[in-house]
Structure formats: C-alpha cells, structure tokens
mmCIF file of the N, C-alpha and C atoms, coordinates in Angstrom:
data_MODEL
# 
_entry.id   MODEL 
# 
loop_
_atom_site.group_PDB 
_atom_site.id 
_atom_site.type_symbol 
_atom_site.label_atom_id 
_atom_site.label_alt_id 
_atom_site.label_comp_id 
_atom_site.label_asym_id 
_atom_site.label_entity_id 
_atom_site.label_seq_id 
_atom_site.pdbx_PDB_ins_code 
_atom_site.Cartn_x 
_atom_site.Cartn_y 
_atom_site.Cartn_z 
_atom_site.occupancy 
_atom_site.B_iso_or_equiv 
_atom_site.pdbx_formal_charge 
_atom_site.auth_seq_id 
_atom_site.auth_comp_id 
_atom_site.auth_asym_id 
_atom_site.auth_atom_id 
_atom_site.pdbx_PDB_model_num 
ATOM 1   N N  . UNK A 1 1  ? 102.116 43.757 55.157 1.00 0.00 ? 1  UNK A N  1 
ATOM 2   C CA . UNK A 1 1  ? 101.435 42.960 56.173 1.00 0.00 ? 1  UNK A CA 1 
ATOM 3   C C  . UNK A 1 1  ? 100.286 43.776 56.758 1.00 0.00 ? 1  UNK A C  1 
ATOM 4   N N  . UNK A 1 2  ? 99.086  43.183 56.868 1.00 0.00 ? 2  UNK A N  1 
ATOM 5   C CA . UNK A 1 2  ? 97.930  43.922 57.375 1.00 0.00 ? 2  UNK A CA 1 
ATOM 6   C C  . UNK A 1 2  ? 98.068  44.254 58.863 1.00 0.00 ? 2  UNK A C  1 
ATOM 7   N N  . UNK A 1 3  ? 97.414  45.343 59.267 1.00 0.00 ? 3  UNK A N  1 
ATOM 8   C CA . UNK A 1 3  ? 97.398  45.741 60.675 1.00 0.00 ? 3  UNK A CA 1 
ATOM 9   C C  . UNK A 1 3  ? 96.606  44.723 61.487 1.00 0.00 ? 3  UNK A C  1 
ATOM 10  N N  . UNK A 1 4  ? 96.958  44.577 62.760 1.00 0.00 ? 4  UNK A N  1 
ATOM 11  C CA . UNK A 1 4  ? 96.237  43.674 63.655 1.00 0.00 ? 4  UNK A CA 1 
ATOM 12  C C  . UNK A 1 4  ? 95.046  44.418 64.249 1.00 0.00 ? 4  UNK A C  1 
ATOM 13  N N  . UNK A 1 5  ? 93.898  44.285 63.622 1.00 0.00 ? 5  UNK A N  1 
ATOM 14  C CA . UNK A 1 5  ? 92.669  44.936 64.076 1.00 0.00 ? 5  UNK A CA 1 
ATOM 15  C C  . UNK A 1 5  ? 91.630  43.860 64.357 1.00 0.00 ? 5  UNK A C  1 
ATOM 16  N N  . UNK A 1 6  ? 90.874  44.032 65.439 1.00 0.00 ? 6  UNK A N  1 
ATOM 17  C CA . UNK A 1 6  ? 89.879  43.050 65.843 1.00 0.00 ? 6  UNK A CA 1 
ATOM 18  C C  . UNK A 1 6  ? 88.534  43.724 66.075 1.00 0.00 ? 6  UNK A C  1 
ATOM 19  N N  . UNK A 1 7  ? 87.484  42.916 66.053 1.00 0.00 ? 7  UNK A N  1 
ATOM 20  C CA . UNK A 1 7  ? 86.142  43.412 66.357 1.00 0.00 ? 7  UNK A CA 1 
ATOM 21  C C  . UNK A 1 7  ? 86.143  43.958 67.780 1.00 0.00 ? 7  UNK A C  1 
ATOM 22  N N  . UNK A 1 8  ? 85.591  45.142 67.960 1.00 0.00 ? 8  UNK A N  1 
ATOM 23  C CA . UNK A 1 8  ? 85.515  45.772 69.271 1.00 0.00 ? 8  UNK A CA 1 
ATOM 24  C C  . UNK A 1 8  ? 86.607  46.800 69.521 1.00 0.00 ? 8  UNK A C  1 
ATOM 25  N N  . UNK A 1 9  ? 87.644  46.835 68.671 1.00 0.00 ? 9  UNK A N  1 
ATOM 26  C CA . UNK A 1 9  ? 88.691  47.842 68.822 1.00 0.00 ? 9  UNK A CA 1 
ATOM 27  C C  . UNK A 1 9  ? 88.125  49.228 68.523 1.00 0.00 ? 9  UNK A C  1 
ATOM 28  N N  . UNK A 1 10 ? 88.631  50.241 69.212 1.00 0.00 ? 10 UNK A N  1 
ATOM 29  C CA . UNK A 1 10 ? 88.256  51.636 68.962 1.00 0.00 ? 10 UNK A CA 1 
ATOM 30  C C  . UNK A 1 10 ? 89.453  52.299 68.289 1.00 0.00 ? 10 UNK A C  1 
ATOM 31  N N  . UNK A 1 11 ? 89.210  52.930 67.116 1.00 0.00 ? 11 UNK A N  1 
ATOM 32  C CA . UNK A 1 11 ? 90.287  53.566 66.359 1.00 0.00 ? 11 UNK A CA 1 
ATOM 33  C C  . UNK A 1 11 ? 89.964  55.034 66.108 1.00 0.00 ? 11 UNK A C  1 
ATOM 34  N N  . UNK A 1 12 ? 91.010  55.832 65.907 1.00 0.00 ? 12 UNK A N  1 
ATOM 35  C CA . UNK A 1 12 ? 90.861  57.252 65.563 1.00 0.00 ? 12 UNK A CA 1 
ATOM 36  C C  . UNK A 1 12 ? 91.288  57.395 64.104 1.00 0.00 ? 12 UNK A C  1 
ATOM 37  N N  . UNK A 1 13 ? 90.449  58.052 63.295 1.00 0.00 ? 13 UNK A N  1 
ATOM 38  C CA . UNK A 1 13 ? 90.748  58.268 61.881 1.00 0.00 ? 13 UNK A CA 1 
ATOM 39  C C  . UNK A 1 13 ? 91.261  59.683 61.656 1.00 0.00 ? 13 UNK A C  1 
ATOM 40  N N  . UNK A 1 14 ? 91.905  59.897 60.504 1.00 0.00 ? 14 UNK A N  1 
ATOM 41  C CA . UNK A 1 14 ? 92.508  61.194 60.183 1.00 0.00 ? 14 UNK A CA 1 
ATOM 42  C C  . UNK A 1 14 ? 91.474  62.316 60.126 1.00 0.00 ? 14 UNK A C  1 
ATOM 43  N N  . UNK A 1 15 ? 90.419  62.088 59.364 1.00 0.00 ? 15 UNK A N  1 
ATOM 44  C CA . UNK A 1 15 ? 89.384  63.119 59.218 1.00 0.00 ? 15 UNK A CA 1 
ATOM 45  C C  . UNK A 1 15 ? 88.221  62.817 60.141 1.00 0.00 ? 15 UNK A C  1 
ATOM 46  N N  . UNK A 1 16 ? 87.596  63.866 60.661 1.00 0.00 ? 16 UNK A N  1 
ATOM 47  C CA . UNK A 1 16 ? 86.453  63.634 61.527 1.00 0.00 ? 16 UNK A CA 1 
ATOM 48  C C  . UNK A 1 16 ? 85.195  63.409 60.700 1.00 0.00 ? 16 UNK A C  1 
ATOM 49  N N  . UNK A 1 17 ? 84.252  62.721 61.290 1.00 0.00 ? 17 UNK A N  1 
ATOM 50  C CA . UNK A 1 17 ? 82.950  62.451 60.687 1.00 0.00 ? 17 UNK A CA 1 
ATOM 51  C C  . UNK A 1 17 ? 82.148  63.762 60.673 1.00 0.00 ? 17 UNK A C  1 
ATOM 52  N N  . UNK A 1 18 ? 81.204  63.945 59.759 1.00 0.00 ? 18 UNK A N  1 
ATOM 53  C CA . UNK A 1 18 ? 80.411  65.183 59.739 1.00 0.00 ? 18 UNK A CA 1 
ATOM 54  C C  . UNK A 1 18 ? 79.717  65.512 61.067 1.00 0.00 ? 18 UNK A C  1 
ATOM 55  N N  . UNK A 1 19 ? 79.479  64.508 61.900 1.00 0.00 ? 19 UNK A N  1 
ATOM 56  C CA . UNK A 1 19 ? 78.860  64.769 63.205 1.00 0.00 ? 19 UNK A CA 1 
ATOM 57  C C  . UNK A 1 19 ? 79.868  65.346 64.196 1.00 0.00 ? 19 UNK A C  1 
ATOM 58  N N  . UNK A 1 20 ? 81.154  65.294 63.867 1.00 0.00 ? 20 UNK A N  1 
ATOM 59  C CA . UNK A 1 20 ? 82.192  65.832 64.736 1.00 0.00 ? 20 UNK A CA 1 
ATOM 60  C C  . UNK A 1 20 ? 83.030  64.778 65.436 1.00 0.00 ? 20 UNK A C  1 
ATOM 61  N N  . UNK A 1 21 ? 82.670  63.501 65.296 1.00 0.00 ? 21 UNK A N  1 
ATOM 62  C CA . UNK A 1 21 ? 83.393  62.425 65.977 1.00 0.00 ? 21 UNK A CA 1 
ATOM 63  C C  . UNK A 1 21 ? 84.629  61.971 65.221 1.00 0.00 ? 21 UNK A C  1 
ATOM 64  N N  . UNK A 1 22 ? 85.680  61.627 65.960 1.00 0.00 ? 22 UNK A N  1 
ATOM 65  C CA . UNK A 1 22 ? 86.917  61.093 65.378 1.00 0.00 ? 22 UNK A CA 1 
ATOM 66  C C  . UNK A 1 22 ? 87.058  59.598 65.622 1.00 0.00 ? 22 UNK A C  1 
ATOM 67  N N  . UNK A 1 23 ? 86.378  59.067 66.634 1.00 0.00 ? 23 UNK A N  1 
ATOM 68  C CA . UNK A 1 23 ? 86.608  57.687 67.050 1.00 0.00 ? 23 UNK A CA 1 
ATOM 69  C C  . UNK A 1 23 ? 85.530  56.753 66.528 1.00 0.00 ? 23 UNK A C  1 
ATOM 70  N N  . UNK A 1 24 ? 85.981  55.565 66.115 1.00 0.00 ? 24 UNK A N  1 
ATOM 71  C CA . UNK A 1 24 ? 85.119  54.568 65.494 1.00 0.00 ? 24 UNK A CA 1 
ATOM 72  C C  . UNK A 1 24 ? 85.349  53.214 66.150 1.00 0.00 ? 24 UNK A C  1 
ATOM 73  N N  . UNK A 1 25 ? 84.286  52.421 66.251 1.00 0.00 ? 25 UNK A N  1 
ATOM 74  C CA . UNK A 1 25 ? 84.385  51.056 66.753 1.00 0.00 ? 25 UNK A CA 1 
ATOM 75  C C  . UNK A 1 25 ? 84.335  50.100 65.571 1.00 0.00 ? 25 UNK A C  1 
ATOM 76  N N  . UNK A 1 26 ? 85.201  49.103 65.567 1.00 0.00 ? 26 UNK A N  1 
ATOM 77  C CA . UNK A 1 26 ? 85.224  48.113 64.488 1.00 0.00 ? 26 UNK A CA 1 
ATOM 78  C C  . UNK A 1 26 ? 84.178  47.046 64.796 1.00 0.00 ? 26 UNK A C  1 
ATOM 79  N N  . UNK A 1 27 ? 83.255  46.836 63.857 1.00 0.00 ? 27 UNK A N  1 
ATOM 80  C CA . UNK A 1 27 ? 82.178  45.859 64.024 1.00 0.00 ? 27 UNK A CA 1 
ATOM 81  C C  . UNK A 1 27 ? 82.415  44.583 63.223 1.00 0.00 ? 27 UNK A C  1 
ATOM 82  N N  . UNK A 1 28 ? 83.161  44.666 62.119 1.00 0.00 ? 28 UNK A N  1 
ATOM 83  C CA . UNK A 1 28 ? 83.432  43.511 61.273 1.00 0.00 ? 28 UNK A CA 1 
ATOM 84  C C  . UNK A 1 28 ? 84.802  43.695 60.638 1.00 0.00 ? 28 UNK A C  1 
ATOM 85  N N  . UNK A 1 29 ? 85.566  42.612 60.560 1.00 0.00 ? 29 UNK A N  1 
ATOM 86  C CA . UNK A 1 29 ? 86.875  42.662 59.913 1.00 0.00 ? 29 UNK A CA 1 
ATOM 87  C C  . UNK A 1 29 ? 86.903  41.683 58.748 1.00 0.00 ? 29 UNK A C  1 
ATOM 88  N N  . UNK A 1 30 ? 87.847  41.886 57.849 1.00 0.00 ? 30 UNK A N  1 
ATOM 89  C CA . UNK A 1 30 ? 87.996  41.044 56.675 1.00 0.00 ? 30 UNK A CA 1 
ATOM 90  C C  . UNK A 1 30 ? 88.496  41.894 55.533 1.00 0.00 ? 30 UNK A C  1 
ATOM 91  N N  . UNK A 1 31 ? 88.118  41.545 54.315 1.00 0.00 ? 31 UNK A N  1 
ATOM 92  C CA . UNK A 1 31 ? 88.497  42.349 53.155 1.00 0.00 ? 31 UNK A CA 1 
ATOM 93  C C  . UNK A 1 31 ? 87.818  43.718 53.230 1.00 0.00 ? 31 UNK A C  1 
ATOM 94  N N  . UNK A 1 32 ? 86.578  43.726 53.744 1.00 0.00 ? 32 UNK A N  1 
ATOM 95  C CA . UNK A 1 32 ? 85.842  44.963 54.000 1.00 0.00 ? 32 UNK A CA 1 
ATOM 96  C C  . UNK A 1 32 ? 85.611  45.075 55.499 1.00 0.00 ? 32 UNK A C  1 
ATOM 97  N N  . UNK A 1 33 ? 85.659  46.289 55.996 1.00 0.00 ? 33 UNK A N  1 
ATOM 98  C CA . UNK A 1 33 ? 85.431  46.551 57.414 1.00 0.00 ? 33 UNK A CA 1 
ATOM 99  C C  . UNK A 1 33 ? 84.112  47.273 57.585 1.00 0.00 ? 33 UNK A C  1 
ATOM 100 N N  . UNK A 1 34 ? 83.387  46.966 58.657 1.00 0.00 ? 34 UNK A N  1 
ATOM 101 C CA . UNK A 1 34 ? 82.222  47.761 59.039 1.00 0.00 ? 34 UNK A CA 1 
ATOM 102 C C  . UNK A 1 34 ? 82.612  48.466 60.329 1.00 0.00 ? 34 UNK A C  1 
ATOM 103 N N  . UNK A 1 35 ? 82.512  49.789 60.319 1.00 0.00 ? 35 UNK A N  1 
ATOM 104 C CA . UNK A 1 35 ? 82.871  50.574 61.490 1.00 0.00 ? 35 UNK A CA 1 
ATOM 105 C C  . UNK A 1 35 ? 81.688  51.441 61.899 1.00 0.00 ? 35 UNK A C  1 
ATOM 106 N N  . UNK A 1 36 ? 81.631  51.784 63.198 1.00 0.00 ? 36 UNK A N  1 
ATOM 107 C CA . UNK A 1 36 ? 80.520  52.581 63.722 1.00 0.00 ? 36 UNK A CA 1 
ATOM 108 C C  . UNK A 1 36 ? 81.084  53.812 64.414 1.00 0.00 ? 36 UNK A C  1 
ATOM 109 N N  . UNK A 1 37 ? 80.554  54.970 64.063 1.00 0.00 ? 37 UNK A N  1 
ATOM 110 C CA . UNK A 1 37 ? 80.946  56.221 64.711 1.00 0.00 ? 37 UNK A CA 1 
ATOM 111 C C  . UNK A 1 37 ? 80.479  56.175 66.168 1.00 0.00 ? 37 UNK A C  1 
ATOM 112 N N  . UNK A 1 38 ? 81.384  56.445 67.096 1.00 0.00 ? 38 UNK A N  1 
ATOM 113 C CA . UNK A 1 38 ? 81.055  56.419 68.520 1.00 0.00 ? 38 UNK A CA 1 
ATOM 114 C C  . UNK A 1 38 ? 80.086  57.548 68.870 1.00 0.00 ? 38 UNK A C  1 
ATOM 115 N N  . UNK A 1 39 ? 80.178  58.682 68.182 1.00 0.00 ? 39 UNK A N  1 
ATOM 116 C CA . UNK A 1 39 ? 79.365  59.858 68.504 1.00 0.00 ? 39 UNK A CA 1 
ATOM 117 C C  . UNK A 1 39 ? 77.909  59.709 68.048 1.00 0.00 ? 39 UNK A C  1 
ATOM 118 N N  . UNK A 1 40 ? 77.701  59.350 66.763 1.00 0.00 ? 40 UNK A N  1 
ATOM 119 C CA . UNK A 1 40 ? 76.331  59.342 66.229 1.00 0.00 ? 40 UNK A CA 1 
ATOM 120 C C  . UNK A 1 40 ? 75.797  57.944 65.894 1.00 0.00 ? 40 UNK A C  1 
ATOM 121 N N  . UNK A 1 41 ? 76.593  56.915 66.086 1.00 0.00 ? 41 UNK A N  1 
ATOM 122 C CA . UNK A 1 41 ? 76.210  55.517 65.849 1.00 0.00 ? 41 UNK A CA 1 
ATOM 123 C C  . UNK A 1 41 ? 76.023  55.153 64.369 1.00 0.00 ? 41 UNK A C  1 
ATOM 124 N N  . UNK A 1 42 ? 76.432  56.026 63.433 1.00 0.00 ? 42 UNK A N  1 
ATOM 125 C CA . UNK A 1 42 ? 76.333  55.734 62.003 1.00 0.00 ? 42 UNK A CA 1 
ATOM 126 C C  . UNK A 1 42 ? 77.315  54.620 61.660 1.00 0.00 ? 42 UNK A C  1 
ATOM 127 N N  . UNK A 1 43 ? 76.896  53.676 60.801 1.00 0.00 ? 43 UNK A N  1 
ATOM 128 C CA . UNK A 1 43 ? 77.765  52.577 60.392 1.00 0.00 ? 43 UNK A CA 1 
ATOM 129 C C  . UNK A 1 43 ? 78.180  52.762 58.943 1.00 0.00 ? 43 UNK A C  1 
ATOM 130 N N  . UNK A 1 44 ? 79.446  52.432 58.651 1.00 0.00 ? 44 UNK A N  1 
ATOM 131 C CA . UNK A 1 44 ? 80.017  52.615 57.325 1.00 0.00 ? 44 UNK A CA 1 
ATOM 132 C C  . UNK A 1 44 ? 80.825  51.379 56.963 1.00 0.00 ? 44 UNK A C  1 
ATOM 133 N N  . UNK A 1 45 ? 80.760  50.972 55.691 1.00 0.00 ? 45 UNK A N  1 
ATOM 134 C CA . UNK A 1 45 ? 81.589  49.883 55.176 1.00 0.00 ? 45 UNK A CA 1 
ATOM 135 C C  . UNK A 1 45 ? 82.738  50.496 54.377 1.00 0.00 ? 45 UNK A C  1 
ATOM 136 N N  . UNK A 1 46 ? 83.964  50.047 54.643 1.00 0.00 ? 46 UNK A N  1 
ATOM 137 C CA . UNK A 1 46 ? 85.142  50.507 53.903 1.00 0.00 ? 46 UNK A CA 1 
ATOM 138 C C  . UNK A 1 46 ? 86.071  49.330 53.643 1.00 0.00 ? 46 UNK A C  1 
ATOM 139 N N  . UNK A 1 47 ? 86.801  49.345 52.522 1.00 0.00 ? 47 UNK A N  1 
ATOM 140 C CA . UNK A 1 47 ? 87.786  48.292 52.262 1.00 0.00 ? 47 UNK A CA 1 
ATOM 141 C C  . UNK A 1 47 ? 88.942  48.364 53.276 1.00 0.00 ? 47 UNK A C  1 
ATOM 142 N N  . UNK A 1 48 ? 89.562  47.220 53.545 1.00 0.00 ? 48 UNK A N  1 
ATOM 143 C CA . UNK A 1 48 ? 90.678  47.148 54.496 1.00 0.00 ? 48 UNK A CA 1 
ATOM 144 C C  . UNK A 1 48 ? 91.771  48.153 54.154 1.00 0.00 ? 48 UNK A C  1 
ATOM 145 N N  . UNK A 1 49 ? 92.111  48.259 52.911 1.00 0.00 ? 49 UNK A N  1 
ATOM 146 C CA . UNK A 1 49 ? 93.183  49.163 52.485 1.00 0.00 ? 49 UNK A CA 1 
ATOM 147 C C  . UNK A 1 49 ? 92.878  50.614 52.875 1.00 0.00 ? 49 UNK A C  1 
ATOM 148 N N  . UNK A 1 50 ? 91.630  51.012 52.701 1.00 0.00 ? 50 UNK A N  1 
ATOM 149 C CA . UNK A 1 50 ? 91.206  52.374 53.029 1.00 0.00 ? 50 UNK A CA 1 
ATOM 150 C C  . UNK A 1 50 ? 91.253  52.611 54.543 1.00 0.00 ? 50 UNK A C  1 
ATOM 151 N N  . UNK A 1 51 ? 90.778  51.657 55.319 1.00 0.00 ? 51 UNK A N  1 
ATOM 152 C CA . UNK A 1 51 ? 90.797  51.775 56.784 1.00 0.00 ? 51 UNK A CA 1 
ATOM 153 C C  . UNK A 1 51 ? 92.231  51.908 57.280 1.00 0.00 ? 51 UNK A C  1 
ATOM 154 N N  . UNK A 1 52 ? 93.119  51.035 56.819 1.00 0.00 ? 52 UNK A N  1 
ATOM 155 C CA . UNK A 1 52 ? 94.507  51.057 57.277 1.00 0.00 ? 52 UNK A CA 1 
ATOM 156 C C  . UNK A 1 52 ? 95.191  52.371 56.925 1.00 0.00 ? 52 UNK A C  1 
ATOM 157 N N  . UNK A 1 53 ? 94.829  52.948 55.811 1.00 0.00 ? 53 UNK A N  1 
ATOM 158 C CA . UNK A 1 53 ? 95.415  54.214 55.388 1.00 0.00 ? 53 UNK A CA 1 
ATOM 159 C C  . UNK A 1 53 ? 94.909  55.370 56.253 1.00 0.00 ? 53 UNK A C  1 
ATOM 160 N N  . UNK A 1 54 ? 93.658  55.307 56.696 1.00 0.00 ? 54 UNK A N  1 
ATOM 161 C CA . UNK A 1 54 ? 93.039  56.408 57.439 1.00 0.00 ? 54 UNK A CA 1 
ATOM 162 C C  . UNK A 1 54 ? 93.283  56.379 58.945 1.00 0.00 ? 54 UNK A C  1 
ATOM 163 N N  . UNK A 1 55 ? 93.679  55.247 59.506 1.00 0.00 ? 55 UNK A N  1 
ATOM 164 C CA . UNK A 1 55 ? 93.864  55.143 60.957 1.00 0.00 ? 55 UNK A CA 1 
ATOM 165 C C  . UNK A 1 55 ? 95.104  55.900 61.393 1.00 0.00 ? 55 UNK A C  1 
ATOM 166 N N  . UNK A 1 56 ? 94.933  56.754 62.420 1.00 0.00 ? 56 UNK A N  1 
ATOM 167 C CA . UNK A 1 56 ? 96.076  57.448 63.007 1.00 0.00 ? 56 UNK A CA 1 
ATOM 168 C C  . UNK A 1 56 ? 96.475  56.821 64.334 1.00 0.00 ? 56 UNK A C  1 
ATOM 169 N N  . UNK A 1 57 ? 95.498  56.200 65.037 1.00 0.00 ? 57 UNK A N  1 
ATOM 170 C CA . UNK A 1 57 ? 95.789  55.662 66.359 1.00 0.00 ? 57 UNK A CA 1 
ATOM 171 C C  . UNK A 1 57 ? 94.756  54.604 66.722 1.00 0.00 ? 57 UNK A C  1 
ATOM 172 N N  . UNK A 1 58 ? 95.208  53.548 67.397 1.00 0.00 ? 58 UNK A N  1 
ATOM 173 C CA . UNK A 1 58 ? 94.287  52.579 67.979 1.00 0.00 ? 58 UNK A CA 1 
ATOM 174 C C  . UNK A 1 58 ? 94.077  53.016 69.425 1.00 0.00 ? 58 UNK A C  1 
ATOM 175 N N  . UNK A 1 59 ? 92.878  53.503 69.724 1.00 0.00 ? 59 UNK A N  1 
ATOM 176 C CA . UNK A 1 59 ? 92.570  54.066 71.037 1.00 0.00 ? 59 UNK A CA 1 
ATOM 177 C C  . UNK A 1 59 ? 92.500  52.969 72.091 1.00 0.00 ? 59 UNK A C  1 
ATOM 178 N N  . UNK A 1 60 ? 91.785  51.879 71.809 1.00 0.00 ? 60 UNK A N  1 
ATOM 179 C CA . UNK A 1 60 ? 91.705  50.761 72.752 1.00 0.00 ? 60 UNK A CA 1 
ATOM 180 C C  . UNK A 1 60 ? 91.487  49.462 71.994 1.00 0.00 ? 60 UNK A C  1 
ATOM 181 N N  . UNK A 1 61 ? 91.994  48.400 72.587 1.00 0.00 ? 61 UNK A N  1 
ATOM 182 C CA . UNK A 1 61 ? 91.812  47.063 72.020 1.00 0.00 ? 61 UNK A CA 1 
ATOM 183 C C  . UNK A 1 61 ? 90.673  46.363 72.755 1.00 0.00 ? 61 UNK A C  1 
ATOM 184 N N  . UNK A 1 62 ? 89.940  45.543 72.027 1.00 0.00 ? 62 UNK A N  1 
ATOM 185 C CA . UNK A 1 62 ? 88.872  44.765 72.644 1.00 0.00 ? 62 UNK A CA 1 
ATOM 186 C C  . UNK A 1 62 ? 89.494  43.642 73.456 1.00 0.00 ? 62 UNK A C  1 
ATOM 187 N N  . UNK A 1 63 ? 88.800  43.232 74.508 1.00 0.00 ? 63 UNK A N  1 
ATOM 188 C CA . UNK A 1 63 ? 89.279  42.094 75.289 1.00 0.00 ? 63 UNK A CA 1 
ATOM 189 C C  . UNK A 1 63 ? 89.068  40.832 74.479 1.00 0.00 ? 63 UNK A C  1 
ATOM 190 N N  . UNK A 1 64 ? 90.081  39.980 74.450 1.00 0.00 ? 64 UNK A N  1 
ATOM 191 C CA . UNK A 1 64 ? 89.933  38.712 73.742 1.00 0.00 ? 64 UNK A CA 1 
ATOM 192 C C  . UNK A 1 64 ? 89.419  37.662 74.711 1.00 0.00 ? 64 UNK A C  1 
ATOM 193 N N  . UNK A 1 65 ? 88.761  36.625 74.205 1.00 0.00 ? 65 UNK A N  1 
ATOM 194 C CA . UNK A 1 65 ? 88.218  35.558 75.045 1.00 0.00 ? 65 UNK A CA 1 
ATOM 195 C C  . UNK A 1 65 ? 89.322  34.774 75.738 1.00 0.00 ? 65 UNK A C  1 
ATOM 196 N N  . UNK A 1 66 ? 90.519  34.779 75.189 1.00 0.00 ? 66 UNK A N  1 
ATOM 197 C CA . UNK A 1 66 ? 91.630  34.042 75.782 1.00 0.00 ? 66 UNK A CA 1 
ATOM 198 C C  . UNK A 1 66 ? 92.067  34.663 77.099 1.00 0.00 ? 66 UNK A C  1 
ATOM 199 N N  . UNK A 1 67 ? 91.900  35.962 77.279 1.00 0.00 ? 67 UNK A N  1 
ATOM 200 C CA . UNK A 1 67 ? 92.332  36.647 78.490 1.00 0.00 ? 67 UNK A CA 1 
ATOM 201 C C  . UNK A 1 67 ? 91.303  36.564 79.612 1.00 0.00 ? 67 UNK A C  1 
ATOM 202 N N  . UNK A 1 68 ? 90.086  36.152 79.310 1.00 0.00 ? 68 UNK A N  1 
ATOM 203 C CA . UNK A 1 68 ? 89.040  36.072 80.318 1.00 0.00 ? 68 UNK A CA 1 
ATOM 204 C C  . UNK A 1 68 ? 89.161  34.762 81.101 1.00 0.00 ? 68 UNK A C  1 
ATOM 205 N N  . UNK A 1 69 ? 88.773  34.804 82.355 1.00 0.00 ? 69 UNK A N  1 
ATOM 206 C CA . UNK A 1 69 ? 88.747  33.592 83.156 1.00 0.00 ? 69 UNK A CA 1 
ATOM 207 C C  . UNK A 1 69 ? 87.430  32.868 82.917 1.00 0.00 ? 69 UNK A C  1 
ATOM 208 N N  . UNK A 1 70 ? 87.326  31.650 83.398 1.00 0.00 ? 70 UNK A N  1 
ATOM 209 C CA . UNK A 1 70 ? 86.109  30.866 83.199 1.00 0.00 ? 70 UNK A CA 1 
ATOM 210 C C  . UNK A 1 70 ? 84.893  31.522 83.849 1.00 0.00 ? 70 UNK A C  1 
ATOM 211 N N  . UNK A 1 71 ? 85.083  32.242 84.967 1.00 0.00 ? 71 UNK A N  1 
ATOM 212 C CA . UNK A 1 71 ? 83.972  32.887 85.657 1.00 0.00 ? 71 UNK A CA 1 
ATOM 213 C C  . UNK A 1 71 ? 83.379  34.031 84.857 1.00 0.00 ? 71 UNK A C  1 
ATOM 214 N N  . UNK A 1 72 ? 84.197  34.709 84.058 1.00 0.00 ? 72 UNK A N  1 
ATOM 215 C CA . UNK A 1 72 ? 83.736  35.867 83.287 1.00 0.00 ? 72 UNK A CA 1 
ATOM 216 C C  . UNK A 1 72 ? 83.014  35.466 82.015 1.00 0.00 ? 72 UNK A C  1 
ATOM 217 N N  . UNK A 1 73 ? 83.214  34.236 81.546 1.00 0.00 ? 73 UNK A N  1 
ATOM 218 C CA . UNK A 1 73 ? 82.595  33.790 80.276 1.00 0.00 ? 73 UNK A CA 1 
ATOM 219 C C  . UNK A 1 73 ? 81.129  33.538 80.415 1.00 0.00 ? 73 UNK A C  1 
# 
C-alpha cells in the first residue's frame, strides 16, 4: 500500500542533497513525484517507489482544504 503523501508535505530523506539539505517539499504526487530541496530550491523528479524507499520521516503535513474554515479560503 502506498504511503499517504500530499502536495506541500515536508519530508526528510536518507541521504543529504549535495547542497547539505535533508528536507524536501513535495510539489507533485502520482506515479512520479516532483520534490524541491528546502535549502537550495533545486527540483527533482523521482518515481514513487524511489521516494517511498528514501523517506525516513515526514517532517510536516500540508494543511488540507477540508480543515480550513470558510474565512480562510
């Protein structure tokens, strides 16, 4: 069963990026994921299987529209 990952989630990967950053923001989900390094803003495309294998921790979840009130929308 695939991991529950959403656009806007911040994840920590096993290996650090060459810039020194460990944390990535998810920009696109599906069969392929687009993630952005929080430190240097570099974007990378990886298959879902590879992302799920490399994630060590979900640092924060994005707010979903269902949790927002009408005033915040």
